[in-house]
C-alpha positions as a Python dict, from the first residue, in 0.01 Angstrom:
ca = {
    (1, 'M'): (0, 0, 0),
    (2, 'N'): (101, -50, 365),
    (3, 'T'): (256, 237, 551),
    (4, 'Y'): (479, 227, 854),
    (5, 'Q'): (571, 538, 1056),
    (6, 'S'): (946, 580, 1077),
    (7, 'F'): (1130, 781, 1337),
    (8, 'G'): (1496, 849, 1399),
    (9, 'G'): (1787, 986, 1193),
    (10, 'G'): (2063, 775, 1057),
    (11, 'G'): (2107, 408, 1094),
    (12, 'A'): (1821, 167, 1130),
    (13, 'A'): (1477, 315, 1151),
    (14, 'N'): (1267, 253, 1459),
    (15, 'F'): (917, 148, 1358),
    (16, 'V'): (655, 266, 1611),
    (17, 'M'): (284, 184, 1598),
    (18, 'P'): (78, 497, 1680),
    (19, 'G'): (-150, 480, 1981),
    (20, 'V'): (-514, 472, 1873),
    (21, 'T'): (-737, 753, 2002),
    (22, 'Y'): (-1093, 766, 2122),
    (23, 'A'): (-1281, 864, 1800),
    (24, 'V'): (-1044, 672, 1570),
    (25, 'R'): (-1107, 356, 1766),
    (26, 'R'): (-1483, 398, 1756),
    (27, 'L'): (-1492, 480, 1386),
    (28, 'I'): (-1294, 164, 1309),
    (29, 'L'): (-1532, -43, 1526),
    (30, 'L'): (-1834, 117, 1367),
    (31, 'N'): (-1711, 49, 1019),
    (32, 'A'): (-1634, -315, 1118),
    (33, 'A'): (-1982, -355, 1270),
    (34, 'V'): (-2152, -217, 963),
    (35, 'F'): (-1952, -447, 733),
    (36, 'A'): (-2055, -746, 952),
    (37, 'A'): (-2420, -630, 925),
    (38, 'Q'): (-2373, -614, 544),
    (39, 'L'): (-2266, -978, 539),
    (40, 'L'): (-2540, -1097, 771),
    (41, 'L'): (-2827, -913, 606),
    (42, 'A'): (-2721, -979, 241),
    (43, 'P'): (-2910, -1318, 221),
    (44, 'A'): (-3227, -1164, 359),
    (45, 'G'): (-3198, -865, 130),
    (46, 'A'): (-3159, -1101, -172),
    (47, 'L'): (-3480, -1294, -71),
    (48, 'L'): (-3673, -968, -27),
    (49, 'G'): (-3530, -811, -345),
    (50, 'V'): (-3386, -524, -140),
    (51, 'N'): (-3030, -408, -212),
    (52, 'G'): (-2913, -200, 84),
    (53, 'T'): (-2583, -120, -79),
    (54, 'V'): (-2765, 55, -373),
    (55, 'W'): (-2992, 246, -130),
    (56, 'L'): (-2728, 348, 121),
    (57, 'G'): (-2426, 365, -112),
    (58, 'F'): (-2363, 686, -317),
    (59, 'T'): (-2493, 693, -670),
    (60, 'P'): (-2438, 1031, -836),
    (61, 'G'): (-2761, 1015, -1035),
    (62, 'D'): (-2969, 918, -729),
    (63, 'F'): (-2812, 1195, -524),
    (64, 'M'): (-2902, 1446, -794),
    (65, 'R'): (-3263, 1316, -772),
    (66, 'G'): (-3283, 1379, -399),
    (67, 'C'): (-3114, 1097, -206),
    (68, 'L'): (-2939, 1339, 19),
    (69, 'W'): (-2848, 1091, 291),
    (70, 'Q'): (-2607, 897, 61),
    (71, 'P'): (-2293, 1124, 115),
    (72, 'L'): (-2302, 1015, 479),
    (73, 'T'): (-2417, 658, 467),
    (74, 'Y'): (-2189, 540, 180),
    (75, 'Q'): (-1884, 601, 401),
    (76, 'F'): (-1973, 309, 627),
    (77, 'L'): (-2023, 45, 352),
    (78, 'H'): (-1747, -146, 196),
    (79, 'G'): (-1709, -377, -102),
    (80, 'G'): (-1509, -644, 72),
    (81, 'L'): (-1284, -728, 364),
    (82, 'M'): (-965, -606, 198),
    (83, 'H'): (-1141, -274, 106),
    (84, 'L'): (-1240, -231, 472),
    (85, 'F'): (-895, -339, 602),
    (86, 'M'): (-697, -89, 387),
    (87, 'N'): (-924, 202, 471),
    (88, 'M'): (-918, 132, 841),
    (89, 'L'): (-543, 78, 831),
    (90, 'W'): (-491, 425, 690),
    (91, 'L'): (-724, 575, 942),
    (92, 'Y'): (-532, 397, 1221),
    (93, 'F'): (-204, 547, 1109),
    (94, 'F'): (-312, 896, 1020),
    (95, 'G'): (-617, 960, 1239),
    (96, 'P'): (-478, 979, 1590),
    (97, 'E'): (-246, 1268, 1524),
    (98, 'V'): (-524, 1471, 1370),
    (99, 'E'): (-769, 1381, 1643),
    (100, 'R'): (-522, 1504, 1910),
    (101, 'L'): (-505, 1842, 1732),
    (102, 'L'): (-874, 1885, 1657),
    (103, 'G'): (-1027, 1702, 1956),
    (104, 'S'): (-1249, 1395, 1921),
    (105, 'R'): (-1582, 1569, 1850),
    (106, 'Q'): (-1436, 1806, 1587),
    (107, 'F'): (-1234, 1518, 1438),
    (108, 'V'): (-1546, 1311, 1375),
    (109, 'R'): (-1712, 1612, 1208),
    (110, 'F'): (-1395, 1665, 999),
    (111, 'Y'): (-1386, 1295, 898),
    (112, 'L'): (-1747, 1286, 793),
    (113, 'G'): (-1715, 1621, 614),
    (114, 'C'): (-1424, 1498, 405),
    (115, 'G'): (-1608, 1184, 306),
    (116, 'A'): (-1931, 1376, 224),
    (117, 'L'): (-1759, 1659, 31),
    (118, 'G'): (-1511, 1423, -138),
    (119, 'V'): (-1769, 1197, -298),
    (120, 'L'): (-1938, 1493, -466),
    (121, 'A'): (-1652, 1499, -705),
    (122, 'S'): (-1800, 1185, -862),
    (123, 'V'): (-2094, 1402, -981),
    (124, 'L'): (-1847, 1577, -1210),
    (125, 'S'): (-1755, 1233, -1347),
    (126, 'L'): (-2120, 1170, -1418),
    (127, 'V'): (-2156, 1493, -1604),
    (128, 'L'): (-1836, 1463, -1805),
    (129, 'W'): (-1823, 1087, -1874),
    (130, 'G'): (-2169, 952, -1778),
    (131, 'N'): (-2024, 734, -1498),
    (132, 'N'): (-2299, 645, -1248),
    (133, 'P'): (-2187, 351, -1034),
    (134, 'V'): (-2265, 285, -667),
    (135, 'I'): (-1981, 418, -460),
    (136, 'V'): (-1905, 275, -111),
    (137, 'G'): (-1619, 307, 136),
    (138, 'A'): (-1437, 544, 370),
    (139, 'S'): (-1163, 628, 122),
    (140, 'G'): (-1268, 983, 64),
    (141, 'A'): (-1276, 1051, 451),
    (142, 'V'): (-941, 873, 494),
    (143, 'M'): (-773, 1068, 214),
    (144, 'G'): (-885, 1390, 382),
    (145, 'V'): (-736, 1274, 714),
    (146, 'M'): (-413, 1189, 540),
    (147, 'V'): (-384, 1540, 397),
    (148, 'A'): (-464, 1686, 746),
    (149, 'F'): (-182, 1468, 889),
    (150, 'A'): (67, 1604, 629),
    (151, 'M'): (-39, 1957, 718),
    (152, 'V'): (10, 1895, 1088),
    (153, 'D'): (346, 1705, 1058),
    (154, 'P'): (473, 1745, 699),
    (155, 'Q'): (818, 1591, 764),
    (156, 'R'): (709, 1272, 930),
    (157, 'Q'): (883, 983, 751),
    (158, 'F'): (708, 672, 610),
    (159, 'I'): (820, 354, 447),
    (160, 'L'): (600, 252, 152),
    (161, 'F'): (603, -126, 117),
    (162, 'P'): (771, -269, -87),
    (163, 'L'): (988, 40, -160),
    (164, 'P'): (1279, 64, 88),
    (165, 'V'): (1305, 447, 53),
    (166, 'P'): (1145, 663, 326),
    (167, 'V'): (929, 954, 209),
    (168, 'S'): (788, 1245, 406),
    (169, 'A'): (418, 1287, 468),
    (170, 'V'): (400, 1571, 220),
    (171, 'W'): (558, 1358, -56),
    (172, 'L'): (320, 1072, 31),
    (173, 'V'): (28, 1303, -34),
    (174, 'V'): (190, 1405, -371),
    (175, 'I'): (247, 1043, -470),
    (176, 'V'): (-112, 935, -375),
    (177, 'A'): (-263, 1237, -555),
    (178, 'F'): (-51, 1165, -870),
    (179, 'L'): (-160, 796, -877),
    (180, 'N'): (-525, 893, -846),
    (181, 'V'): (-493, 1153, -1124),
    (182, 'V'): (-340, 900, -1353),
    (183, 'T'): (-608, 646, -1266),
    (184, 'A'): (-886, 901, -1324),
    (185, 'L'): (-745, 999, -1670),
    (186, 'N'): (-683, 644, -1783),
    (187, 'G'): (-1018, 518, -1653),
    (188, 'G'): (-1225, 782, -1822),
    (189, 'G'): (-1307, 973, -1497),
    (190, 'D'): (-1282, 674, -1254),
    (191, 'T'): (-1521, 756, -974),
    (192, 'S'): (-1316, 600, -697),
    (193, 'A'): (-1014, 821, -798),
    (194, 'A'): (-1249, 1121, -821),
    (195, 'T'): (-1367, 1050, -464),
    (196, 'H'): (-1010, 1014, -339),
    (197, 'L'): (-907, 1342, -491),
    (198, 'G'): (-1224, 1512, -370),
    (199, 'G'): (-1156, 1391, -13),
    (200, 'M'): (-799, 1516, -32),
    (201, 'A'): (-923, 1860, -149),
    (202, 'A'): (-1190, 1870, 125),
    (203, 'G'): (-931, 1782, 390),
    (204, 'Y'): (-705, 2065, 287),
    (205, 'G'): (-992, 2310, 264),
    (206, 'L'): (-1137, 2220, 594),
    (207, 'M'): (-809, 2237, 777),
    (208, 'K'): (-768, 2589, 642),
    (209, 'A'): (-1128, 2679, 720),
    (210, 'I'): (-1142, 2553, 1082),
    (211, 'P'): (-917, 2820, 1232),
    (212, 'L'): (-1085, 3097, 1026),
    (213, 'Y'): (-1422, 2979, 1157),
    (214, 'H'): (-1302, 2986, 1516),
    (215, 'Q'): (-1156, 3334, 1465),
    (216, 'W'): (-1484, 3466, 1317),
    (217, 'R'): (-1679, 3308, 1600),
    (218, 'R'): (-1457, 3464, 1866),
    (219, 'G'): (-1482, 3794, 1688),
    (220, 'R'): (-1859, 3790, 1723),
    (221, 'M'): (-1834, 3690, 2091),
    (222, 'R'): (-1566, 3957, 2155),
    (223, 'G'): (-1797, 4225, 2022),
    (224, 'R'): (-2019, 4166, 2331),
    (225, 'W'): (-1728, 4254, 2564),
    (226, 'T'): (-1649, 4613, 2655),
    (227, 'G'): (-1326, 4770, 2769),
    (228, 'P'): (-969, 4753, 2641),
    (229, 'G'): (-728, 4468, 2651),
    (230, 'K'): (-758, 4095, 2600),
    (231, 'T'): (-938, 3860, 2826),
    (232, 'P'): (-768, 3545, 2949),
    (233, 'S'): (-997, 3352, 2707),
    (234, 'D'): (-863, 3559, 2412),
    (235, 'R'): (-506, 3469, 2500),
    (236, 'A'): (-598, 3101, 2529),
    (237, 'H'): (-764, 3108, 2192),
    (238, 'E'): (-459, 3271, 2031),
    (239, 'A'): (-251, 2987, 2165),
    (240, 'V'): (-482, 2740, 1998),
    (241, 'D'): (-462, 2940, 1673),
    (242, 'N'): (-86, 2897, 1670),
    (243, 'I'): (-126, 2517, 1658),
    (244, 'F'): (-306, 2557, 1334),
    (245, 'K'): (-24, 2743, 1161),
    (246, 'F'): (120, 2401, 1065),
    (247, 'K'): (484, 2507, 1084),
    (248, 'D'): (753, 2250, 1056),
    (249, 'R'): (818, 2085, 1389),
    (250, 'D'): (1163, 1990, 1518),
}
């Protein structure tokens, strides 16, 4: 499913490619570099009897037995060129807007957090249906970024190829979530769908938690100050908090 940002009111839509940002660019390049390394090292791994995908991908059973690095490493492995391309395409469209809001460093933490928390939903699939495959890909992280985008700019319009009807970012999230729920139910707890839904839930939860964390942190720092009134830093932080209210933008 290819997405194109659409701007403008009536008449023909103006399709504008988003400007890629610092962290998004480097995440795309890193994923591409890791995929190239997968292809180059696969023959050597086969000769040595070492399967790096199994060791670095996320397997629910292995994670439960102590492979705690897998929620991070699985995000940079992909099962094929199309798998990589689609994930990076979604990151390219949705990531820059979220990075501009959070800042590059916090965006990277958010991205990795969505991927790590999202894949844990597959543990439920293991418990309920016994599914224990090797999971790879950035889909969980990208789904979290998509939800964050919808929270930042819910009325942004998209065209879903091949459908000619534009949909808002909020409805895009609803459609993607619905398709994944159907896939999970029909597939007996499909682990890729579980990871997608987990990433979406993580994205929503983290976007709600980030401003609360900053408010708590400032509250502790403010306790060290004496005297009435707000400092200039307090007023600046309040302005930042207003950004996170995610109100509809004109």
